[in-house]
C-alpha positions as semicolon CSV with decimal commas, in nm:
position;residue;x (nm);y (nm);z (nm)
1;M;5,125;1,318;-17,471
2;K;5,363;1,342;-17,770
3;E;5,527;1,037;-17,919
4;L;5,814;0,947;-18,160
5;R;5,882;0,598;-18,280
6;C;6,251;0,525;-18,345
7;K;6,157;0,315;-18,650
8;D;5,990;0,619;-18,806
9;V;6,316;0,798;-18,809
10;G;6,479;0,510;-19,000
11;F;6,632;0,289;-18,736
12;D;6,557;-0,081;-18,696
13;C;6,466;-0,015;-18,329
14;P;6,146;-0,074;-18,125
15;G;6,212;0,240;-17,916
16;I;5,927;0,474;-17,852
17;I;5,989;0,816;-17,695
18;Q;5,706;0,979;-17,507
19;A;5,683;1,310;-17,331
20;E;5,445;1,595;-17,260
21;S;5,591;1,834;-17,525
22;E;5,764;1,820;-17,863
23;A;6,070;1,978;-17,715
24;E;6,085;1,706;-17,442
25;V;6,045;1,433;-17,709
26;L;6,329;1,578;-17,918
27;Q;6,563;1,601;-17,614
28;L;6,489;1,237;-17,512
29;A;6,521;1,121;-17,877
30;A;6,859;1,292;-17,912
31;Q;6,982;1,115;-17,599
32;H;6,837;0,781;-17,719
33;A;7,004;0,822;-18,062
34;L;7,337;0,888;-17,891
35;D;7,312;0,606;-17,641
36;A;7,152;0,335;-17,858
37;H;7,268;0,426;-18,208
38;Q;7,589;0,639;-18,157
39;V;7,428;0,917;-18,361
40;M;7,458;1,285;-18,266
41;V;7,139;1,468;-18,351
42;T;7,207;1,798;-18,518
43;P;6,972;2,088;-18,529
44;E;6,907;2,016;-18,899
45;M;6,820;1,654;-18,809
46;A;6,590;1,769;-18,529
47;E;6,399;1,988;-18,779
48;Q;6,353;1,680;-19,002
49;I;6,236;1,472;-18,694
50;K;5,977;1,720;-18,579
51;P;5,708;1,634;-18,830
52;L;5,731;1,263;-18,722
53;I;5,626;1,347;-18,367
54;H;5,260;1,272;-18,315
55;E;4,993;1,255;-18,038
56;A;5,022;0,923;-17,843
């Protein structure tokens, strides 16, 4: 299981995104960023976020 903590990306947010793959985490994180933070994740941002994804 892969995991990304929203706070690790720089938001003051308790959100934790978990999924089976890095690609799924990125997809869910992009949707969370848009819904919760009104931020559109660009491909460049996604590349910067990838290293923050870790094993849950």
